[in-house]
N, C-alpha and C positions, 0 to 999 in steps of 0.2 A: 504494500500500500504506500501511497505518497500523500503528502500534504502540500497545499499551496497557500502562500501568505500574501494576502492583499494588504500591503503595508501602507497605512495612512499617516500623513503628517501635514498639518495645516492645509487641508482640502486638496492634497496631491496624493497620487498613488505611485509607488516605486515600481519601475519595470527594469528588467535586465536583458542584456543582449548576450545570448549564448555564443561561446567561441565558435568561430567558423570551422575549426579543425576538430570540433567535438564529434564523438560518435553517436551522440544523442539526437533524437528526432527533430528538435527545434534548432539545430546548429545554425549559427549565423542570424538568427531571428530574435526580435524583441518578444518578451513574454513576461508573465507574472512569475516571480521566483518560487520554486518549490523544493521539496526534499523527500527522500525515501525514508520511511519510518523503519527504524531498526528494531530487531527483536527485543521485546520487553519494554519498548518505549511507547509512551502515550502520544497522541497527536500533538498535544501542547508541547511536550518535551522535544519532539522532532522539529516542530516549527521554531522553537527558541534556539536549539542547536544549529539547525540548518541555516537559519537566517544569519546567525553569527558567522558561519562559514562562508555563506554566499555574499553577504553584504557588510560584515563587520559590525552589524547593529544589534542592540538589545531591543527586543520587541515585547509587547504585551499582546496576548492572544484574546480576541473577542469572540464574536458569535460565528457559528457555523453557517455557511452560505449555501453550499450544494456540493455536487461531485460530478466528475466525468470519468470515463474509462480511457486509460492510456492506450495508444494504438500499438505500441511495440510489445509491451508486457501484458496487456489486457488487465492491468491492475486498477483498482479504484483510486482516484486522486481526489481527496477531500479539500475543499476550499474554506478558508477562514478569514474573517476580517481581523486585521492586526493593526497595532498602533505603535508608533515610534515617538520618542521625545526629542529627536533631533533629525535633521536631514543629512547628517554626516555619514554617507554610505560610500563604501569602497568595494569595487568588484573583486570578488574572491572566487575560489574554487574553479568553476568552469564558465565564468562570465568575463566578457571583454569590456563591458560598459554598463553603467546604471544611469537612470535619469528619472526625475520626478515629473509626472504629467497630471493633468486634470483627470478626473474619473472618466469623463466622456472621451477624452483623447486617448485613453488606454485602448479603446477599440480601434482607433486610427493607427496607433503605433505598433500594436502587437501583430505578429504575423498571422496571415489568414489561415495557415495550417493549425496554429494554436487555437484561434477563435472558433474554427469549425468543430472543435472538440467540446466547447463550453456548453453546458446545459442552459436551459431557459432561465433558471434561477441566477446563474452566474452572469449571463448576458444582461438580465434585468438590473443587477447590482450596478453595472457600469452605465446605465442609461439615465 
């Protein structure tokens, strides 16, 4: 299973650009950062650990939004609204870049392959 963090800070959402040489599905595309849940880890623990690795940020986990099924592993990816106390994010792990965008602009910046996976609940969150 995976978890996705919609990180909010002052009415902006953090998006990441996957490294173009990544072997992952969204290589070279902008997306909402996520993390694989490790054995024995709760969704909240995975989000906090994963976003520290991906963005260098401490986050607070809020409400559950929805889920989608990943195309390569056919695993459930659960989406959560998360919050940051700063916009000081640094690309880590498998990201080339990070940027803050408005909620509505997330749909414009994120790659179409990513958005095609999003459920109605997730799409509604960004509208």
